[in-house]
C-alpha positions in Angstrom: -1.1 68.3 -180.1 -2.2 64.9 -181.4 -1.5 61.6 -179.7 0.0 59.7 -182.5 -1.0 56.1 -183.4 2.4 54.7 -182.7 2.1 55.8 -179.1 -0.4 53.1 -178.4 -4.0 54.1 -179.2 -6.2 55.2 -182.0 -6.7 58.8 -183.1 -8.4 60.4 -186.0 -10.6 63.3 -187.0 -14.1 63.6 -185.7 -15.4 62.6 -189.2 -13.2 59.6 -189.6 -12.2 58.0 -186.4 -11.5 54.2 -186.2 -12.7 52.4 -183.1 -11.0 49.3 -181.6 -13.3 47.0 -183.5 -12.2 48.3 -186.9 -15.4 50.1 -187.6 -15.9 53.8 -188.4 -17.3 56.1 -185.7 -20.0 58.4 -187.1 -19.3 62.1 -187.5 -22.4 62.9 -185.4 -21.0 60.9 -182.5 -17.8 63.0 -182.4 -19.9 66.1 -182.6 -22.1 64.9 -179.7 -19.0 64.1 -177.6 -17.9 67.7 -177.9 -14.5 69.0 -179.1 -11.8 67.0 -177.5 -9.2 69.7 -178.0 -10.4 72.3 -175.5 -6.9 72.4 -173.9 -5.4 75.8 -173.3 -2.2 76.8 -175.1 0.8 76.3 -172.9 0.8 75.0 -169.3 -1.9 76.1 -166.8 -0.8 78.8 -164.3 1.0 77.5 -161.2 -1.8 79.0 -159.1 -4.4 76.8 -160.8 -2.3 73.7 -160.3 -1.8 74.6 -156.6 -5.5 75.0 -156.2 -6.2 71.6 -157.6 -3.6 70.0 -155.3 -5.0 71.8 -152.3 -8.5 70.5 -153.3 -7.1 66.9 -153.5 -5.3 67.3 -150.2 -8.5 68.4 -148.4 -10.2 65.2 -149.5 -7.2 63.0 -148.9 -6.4 64.3 -145.4 -10.0 64.2 -144.2 -10.4 60.6 -143.0 -6.8 60.0 -141.8 -6.6 63.1 -139.8 -10.0 62.7 -138.2 -9.5 59.0 -137.3 -6.7 59.9 -134.8 -9.1 62.2 -132.9 -11.9 59.7 -132.4 -11.0 58.7 -128.8 -11.0 62.4 -127.8 -14.2 63.1 -129.7 -16.0 60.3 -128.0 -14.7 61.3 -124.6 -15.9 64.8 -125.1 -19.2 64.3 -127.0 -20.1 60.7 -126.1 -21.9 58.5 -128.7 -19.5 55.6 -128.8 -22.1 53.3 -130.3 -22.5 55.5 -133.4 -19.1 57.1 -133.9 -18.4 55.0 -137.0 -21.0 57.2 -138.8 -18.4 59.9 -138.7 -16.8 58.0 -141.5 -19.7 56.2 -143.0 -21.8 59.3 -143.3 -19.0 61.2 -145.0 -18.4 58.3 -147.4 -22.1 58.0 -148.3 -22.3 61.7 -149.0 -19.2 61.7 -151.2 -20.2 58.6 -153.1 -23.8 59.3 -154.0 -23.0 62.9 -155.1 -20.2 61.9 -157.5 -22.6 61.3 -160.5 -24.5 64.5 -159.7 -21.4 66.7 -159.6 -20.1 65.0 -162.7 -23.1 65.9 -164.7 -23.1 69.5 -163.3 -19.5 69.8 -164.4 -20.6 69.1 -167.9 -23.7 71.3 -167.7 -22.6 74.4 -165.7 -18.8 74.2 -166.1 -16.1 73.1 -163.7 -15.4 76.4 -162.0 -18.8 77.1 -160.4 -19.0 73.4 -159.2 -15.4 73.6 -157.7 -16.1 76.9 -156.0 -19.4 75.5 -154.5 -17.8 72.3 -153.4 -14.9 74.0 -151.7 -17.1 76.5 -150.0 -19.4 73.7 -148.8 -16.5 71.6 -147.5 -15.2 74.7 -145.7 -18.6 75.3 -144.1 -18.9 71.7 -143.1 -15.4 71.9 -141.5 -16.4 74.9 -139.4 -19.7 73.3 -138.4 -17.9 70.1 -137.3 -15.5 72.2 -135.2 -18.5 73.7 -133.4 -20.5 70.5 -132.9 -22.1 70.2 -129.5 -22.9 66.4 -129.6 -22.2 63.3 -131.7 -25.5 63.6 -133.7 -24.6 67.2 -134.7 -21.1 66.2 -135.6 -22.3 63.3 -137.8 -24.8 65.6 -139.6 -22.0 68.2 -140.2 -19.7 65.4 -141.5 -22.4 64.7 -144.1 -22.4 68.4 -145.1 -18.6 68.1 -145.4 -19.0 65.0 -147.6 -21.4 66.8 -149.9 -18.6 69.3 -150.6 -16.0 66.5 -150.8 -17.8 64.8 -153.6 -17.6 68.0 -155.7 -13.9 68.4 -154.9 -13.0 64.8 -155.8 -15.0 64.8 -159.1 -14.1 68.3 -160.3 -10.4 68.2 -159.5 -9.9 65.0 -161.5 -11.9 66.4 -164.4 -10.0 69.7 -164.5 -6.7 67.8 -164.5 -7.7 66.3 -167.8 -9.1 69.6 -169.1 -6.0 71.7 -168.4 -3.3 69.3 -169.7 -2.9 67.7 -173.1 -2.7 63.9 -173.2 1.1 63.9 -173.4 1.3 65.8 -170.0 -1.6 64.2 -168.2 0.5 61.5 -166.5 2.5 64.2 -164.9 -0.5 66.0 -163.2 -2.1 62.6 -162.3 1.2 61.5 -160.7 1.2 64.8 -158.7 -2.4 64.1 -157.6 -1.4 60.6 -156.5 1.6 61.9 -154.7 -0.6 64.4 -152.8 -3.0 61.6 -151.9 -0.1 59.3 -150.7 1.6 62.1 -148.7 -1.7 63.0 -147.1 -2.3 59.4 -146.1 1.1 59.4 -144.4 1.0 62.8 -142.8 -2.6 62.8 -141.8 -2.3 60.5 -138.7 0.8 62.3 -137.4 -0.8 65.8 -138.0 -4.1 64.6 -136.4 -2.2 63.3 -133.4 -0.3 66.5 -132.9 -3.4 68.7 -133.2 -5.4 66.5 -130.9 -2.7 66.3 -128.3 -1.7 70.0 -128.2 -4.7 71.9 -129.6 -7.8 69.7 -129.2 -9.8 67.6 -131.6 -11.8 70.5 -133.0 -8.6 71.7 -134.7 -8.6 68.5 -136.9 -11.5 70.3 -138.7 -10.3 73.8 -138.4 -7.0 73.0 -140.1 -9.2 72.8 -143.3 -10.1 76.5 -143.1 -6.9 78.0 -144.3 -6.4 75.3 -146.9 -9.9 75.6 -148.3 -9.8 79.4 -148.1 -6.6 79.5 -150.1 -8.0 77.0 -152.7 -11.1 79.2 -153.0 -9.1 82.3 -153.6 -6.8 80.7 -156.2 -9.7 79.1 -158.1 -11.8 82.3 -158.2 -8.9 84.5 -159.2 -6.9 82.3 -161.6 -9.1 79.5 -163.1 -10.4 80.6 -166.5 -12.7 78.3 -168.5 -13.8 78.5 -172.1 -17.1 80.5 -172.5 -20.0 78.1 -173.4 -23.1 79.3 -175.2 -26.4 79.1 -173.2 -27.8 76.7 -175.7 -25.2 74.0 -174.9 -26.0 74.0 -171.2 -29.3 72.3 -171.3 -31.6 71.7 -168.3 -30.4 70.1 -165.1 -32.0 66.8 -164.3 -32.8 67.5 -160.6 -35.3 64.7 -160.4 -32.6 62.2 -161.5 -30.1 63.8 -159.2 -32.5 63.3 -156.2 -33.2 59.7 -157.3 -29.5 58.8 -157.6 -28.8 60.4 -154.2 -31.6 58.5 -152.5 -30.9 55.1 -154.2 -27.2 55.3 -153.7 -27.6 56.4 -150.1 -29.8 53.4 -149.2 -27.6 50.9 -151.0 -24.4 52.1 -149.4 -26.0 52.3 -146.0 -27.0 48.7 -146.4 -23.4 47.7 -147.4 -21.7 49.8 -144.7 -23.9 48.9 -141.8 -24.8 45.3 -142.8 -23.0 42.8 -140.5 -21.9 45.6 -138.2 -25.0 47.4 -136.9 -27.3 44.5 -137.7 -27.0 41.0 -139.2 -27.0 40.7 -143.0 -30.2 38.6 -142.9 -32.3 40.9 -140.9 -35.2 43.3 -141.3 -33.1 46.5 -141.6 -30.8 44.9 -144.3 -33.7 43.4 -146.3 -35.6 46.7 -146.1 -32.7 48.8 -147.3 -31.7 46.5 -150.1 -35.4 46.2 -151.2 -35.9 50.0 -151.1 -32.7 50.6 -153.1 -33.8 48.1 -155.7 -37.2 49.8 -156.1 -35.6 53.2 -156.3 -33.1 51.9 -158.9 -36.0 50.9 -161.1 -37.6 54.4 -160.6 -34.3 56.1 -161.4 -33.9 54.1 -164.7 -37.4 55.1 -165.7 -36.8 58.8 -164.9 -33.4 58.9 -166.6 -34.7 57.4 -169.8 -37.2 60.3 -170.1 -34.8 63.1 -169.0 -33.4 65.4 -171.7 -30.0 65.6 -169.9 -29.9 62.6 -167.5 -27.6 62.5 -164.5 -26.6 58.9 -165.4 -26.7 58.8 -169.2 -27.0 55.4 -170.9 -23.9 56.0 -173.0 -21.7 55.6 -169.9 -22.4 51.9 -170.1 -23.1 51.5 -173.8 -19.5 52.6 -174.8 -17.2 49.6 -174.3 -14.2 51.7 -173.1 -16.0 53.5 -170.4 -18.0 50.5 -169.2 -14.8 48.4 -169.0 -12.9 51.0 -167.1 -15.8 51.5 -164.7 -16.0 47.8 -163.9 -12.2 47.4 -163.7 -11.8 50.3 -161.2 -14.8 48.9 -159.2 -12.8 45.7 -158.9 -9.7 47.8 -157.9 -11.8 49.4 -155.1 -12.8 46.0 -153.8 -9.3 44.5 -153.7 -7.8 47.6 -152.1 -9.7 46.8 -148.9 -7.2 43.9 -148.3 -4.0 46.0 -148.1 -5.5 49.2 -146.8 -7.9 47.9 -144.1 -6.6 44.5 -143.0 -2.8 44.8 -143.5 -2.4 47.1 -140.4 -4.3 44.5 -138.3 -2.1 41.8 -139.6 1.1 43.8 -139.0 0.2 44.5 -135.4 -1.7 41.4 -134.3 0.2 38.7 -136.1 3.7 40.2 -136.7 3.7 42.0 -133.3 4.7 45.3 -134.8 3.8 48.6 -133.1 1.8 51.3 -134.8 4.9 52.9 -136.3 6.1 49.6 -137.8 2.6 48.9 -139.2 2.5 52.4 -140.6 5.9 51.8 -142.3 4.6 48.6 -144.0 1.6 50.6 -145.3 3.8 53.5 -146.4 5.8 51.4 -148.8 2.7 50.9 -151.0 1.8 54.6 -150.9 5.4 55.5 -151.9 5.8 53.0 -154.9 2.3 53.8 -156.3 2.9 57.4 -157.3 6.4 56.6 -158.6 5.0 53.9 -160.8 2.2 56.2 -161.9 4.7 58.8 -163.0 6.7 56.4 -165.1 3.9 54.4 -166.6 3.5 56.8 -169.5 6.7 55.3 -171.0 4.9 51.9 -171.1 1.5 52.9 -172.4 2.9 55.0 -175.2 4.5 51.8 -176.5 1.8 49.2 -175.9 -1.4 51.2 -175.2 -3.6 52.0 -172.3 -5.4 48.6 -172.0 -2.3 46.4 -172.3 -0.4 48.5 -169.7 -3.4 48.1 -167.3 -3.5 44.4 -168.1 0.3 44.1 -167.3 -0.2 46.0 -164.0 -3.2 44.0 -162.8 -1.5 40.7 -163.8 1.4 41.6 -161.6 -1.0 42.7 -158.8 -2.8 39.4 -158.9 0.4 37.4 -158.6 1.6 39.7 -155.7 -1.7 39.4 -153.9 -1.7 35.6 -154.1 2.0 35.5 -153.0 1.0 37.0 -149.7 -1.0 33.8 -148.9 2.2 31.8 -149.5 4.3 33.7 -146.9 5.5 31.5 -144.0 3.9 31.8 -140.6 5.0 33.7 -138.7 6.4 35.9 -141.5 9.3 38.2 -141.1 8.3 41.9 -141.3 10.3 42.5 -144.5 8.2 39.9 -146.4 4.8 41.6 -146.2 6.6 45.0 -146.5 8.1 43.8 -149.9 4.6 42.6 -150.9 3.2 46.1 -150.3 6.0 47.8 -152.1 5.5 45.6 -155.2 1.7 45.9 -155.0 1.9 49.7 -155.0 4.0 49.6 -158.1 1.7 47.2 -159.9 -1.4 49.2 -159.1 0.1 52.5 -160.2 0.8 50.8 -163.5 -2.9 49.7 -163.6 -4.9 52.7 -162.5 -3.4 55.7 -164.1 -3.5 54.4 -167.8 -7.2 53.7 -167.4 -8.0 57.1 -166.0 -5.9 59.0 -168.5 -7.1 56.8 -171.3 -10.9 57.0 -170.6 -10.7 60.8 -170.1 -9.1 61.0 -173.5 -11.9 59.2 -175.3 -14.4 61.9 -174.6 -14.6 65.6 -175.2 -15.1 68.5 -172.7 -18.8 68.2 -172.7 -18.7 64.6 -171.4 -15.5 64.5 -169.4 -17.1 65.4 -166.1 -19.7 62.7 -166.3 -17.1 60.1 -167.4 -14.7 60.9 -164.6 -17.5 60.9 -162.0 -18.7 57.5 -163.2 -15.2 56.1 -162.8 -14.8 57.5 -159.3 -18.3 56.4 -158.3 -17.6 52.8 -159.4 -14.3 52.7 -157.5 -15.9 54.0 -154.3 -18.8 51.6 -154.6 -16.3 48.8 -155.1 -14.6 49.8 -151.8 -17.9 49.7 -150.0 -18.8 46.3 -151.5 -15.3 45.0 -150.7 -15.5 46.2 -147.1 -18.7 44.3 -146.7 -17.7 41.1 -148.5 -14.2 40.8 -147.2 -15.2 41.8 -143.7 -17.8 39.0 -143.8 -15.0 36.6 -144.9 -12.8 37.7 -142.1 -15.5 37.3 -139.5 -16.5 33.9 -140.7 -12.9 32.6 -140.7 -12.2 33.9 -137.2 -15.5 32.6 -135.8 -14.8 29.2 -137.2 -11.3 29.1 -135.7 -12.6 30.2 -132.3 -15.4 27.6 -132.4 -12.9 24.7 -133.1 -10.2 26.0 -130.8 -8.3 23.3 -128.9 -7.4 25.7 -126.1 -9.5 27.5 -123.5 -9.6 31.2 -122.6 -10.3 32.6 -126.0 -13.0 35.3 -126.7 -16.4 33.8 -127.1 -17.7 36.7 -129.3 -16.2 38.4 -132.3 -16.7 41.8 -130.7 -14.2 40.7 -128.0 -11.5 39.7 -130.4 -10.1 43.2 -130.9 -9.9 43.8 -127.2 -8.0 40.4 -126.8 -5.6 41.4 -129.6 -4.9 44.7 -127.9 -4.2 43.0 -124.6 -2.5 39.6 -125.5 -0.9 39.4 -122.1 -4.4 38.6 -120.7 -4.4 35.4 -122.6 -2.4 32.2 -122.1 0.5 31.7 -124.5 -1.4 28.9 -126.3 -4.6 31.0 -126.6 -2.7 34.0 -127.8 -0.9 31.9 -130.5 -4.2 30.4 -131.6 -5.8 33.8 -131.9 -2.9 35.1 -134.0 -3.2 32.0 -136.2 -6.9 32.7 -136.6 -6.3 36.3 -137.6 -3.5 35.2 -140.0 -5.9 32.7 -141.7 -8.6 35.4 -142.0 -6.1 37.8 -143.7 -5.0 35.0 -146.0 -8.6 34.4 -147.1 -9.0 38.2 -147.6 -6.0 38.3 -149.9 -7.4 35.3 -151.8 -10.6 37.3 -152.3 -8.6 40.3 -153.4 -6.8 38.0 -155.9 -10.1 37.0 -157.2 -11.1 40.6 -157.7 -7.8 41.2 -159.5 -8.6 38.3 -161.9 -12.1 39.7 -162.4 -10.6 43.1 -163.4 -8.3 41.3 -165.8 -11.2 39.4 -167.5 -13.1 42.7 -167.9 -10.1 44.4 -169.6 -9.5 41.4 -171.9 -13.1 40.6 -172.8 -14.8 44.0 -172.7 -12.3 46.8 -173.2 -11.1 47.5 -176.7 -7.4 46.7 -177.2 -6.9 50.3 -178.5 -8.8 53.1 -176.8 -10.5 55.4 -179.3 -8.6 58.5 -178.3 -9.9 61.8 -179.7 -7.5 64.3 -181.3 -6.6 67.5 -179.4 -6.3 71.0 -180.8 -2.8 72.5 -180.6 
């Protein structure tokens, strides 16, 4: 099947493909990218699709289901001062391994990487369930994250391998639905398991899911046979360098302003060491025959633009996903169920919009569809700052509903589009680079927007016209959880401070949306150079 030009983007033979600038792509470039048409005849077996959805569910369920068990974990194992590393350690492991697994997907094939990642995630889950103290649990969470990076990268790559371009929105919408459903079901399932079975079962629940995914993948997934000459050597030196550099940088972003001040010896040491390692990685990768981070990822306009745009998406997503629950409970006075419902509206409209966006991008193209989605998202994010104070609950709920629809219209065309501009031999690296940039964007967003929130609340507390307010930022969360301990005037001022902080955060998210728009308009080609697919 060939994606025709009237459906929105450029196609052509490998010898005569027109790029978005109007020039001709060289025949050697198409040969280097690999055959784009390695799509099996017919639809993939249902067992394979189920294995992919199980892999996505394992990654999506992880953080939400574990978060509900934290009080019981701390009560059993101790380690209150370091429990945040249960999440930070996992995130670091996933993020820094994405480029490595992406290259291994292109070098060794998808199936061995997926089997290894699922098995490692399964092992990490069993080890977490057997942890005897907090240090051991954090270490085992990192093992789990090493497997999660392989799952996240390979599942998305296989989704593009197994489906022709016309059907990719369908499988991507299914993946988005799995992610959204897991986000909704995770806290409830985690609460039930923690209450009636114990916190260790929040990890053991992964065993049957991962076991079934392993069996289905090993038995039913069949990949095209690749000649040994096409495999090439694995750049292990580059992989180690990327892992070390990314780990130090993300550690500085995650812990800066939390475990230590931004301008402090630990922060400066981590940022400095990551900069030195980045220079070393660049030097190593330039000399490698098959680099983990190949230069073409950033030299090709389409891939570079999608990487930057989805990095901005990761940054802006911190506002609705991290700070909206605090706003709903602390400012609007909703309970956990009500705050969860506000969040659920975005996770419901996102996959629905993603499923329908193919009808838009087939008419106007991948880039213009993403521009439309992000333009709407920027307006919606800014509209949050115009809500009256105090807002009625339906108003932020409507904002979240519309925001999910806009972001579904933005993200999926970019992922489907960029995967369609490369062949099999480069799809794993391309997909991993996109996921890596989005995850790094989330880490940067958490650091930047968290600093904005802290600065706003601190300024409001310092200029407070009433007494009885918390003197330290660390005491604000406790005061919000027990507003009855404050006078009515102090409680109202604290709510106003939190509302102002969230307004500033949504302004920052709006700026990130505008940055994504500028990247798409100035960097991305108007028509993505889509490669033809074999029937």
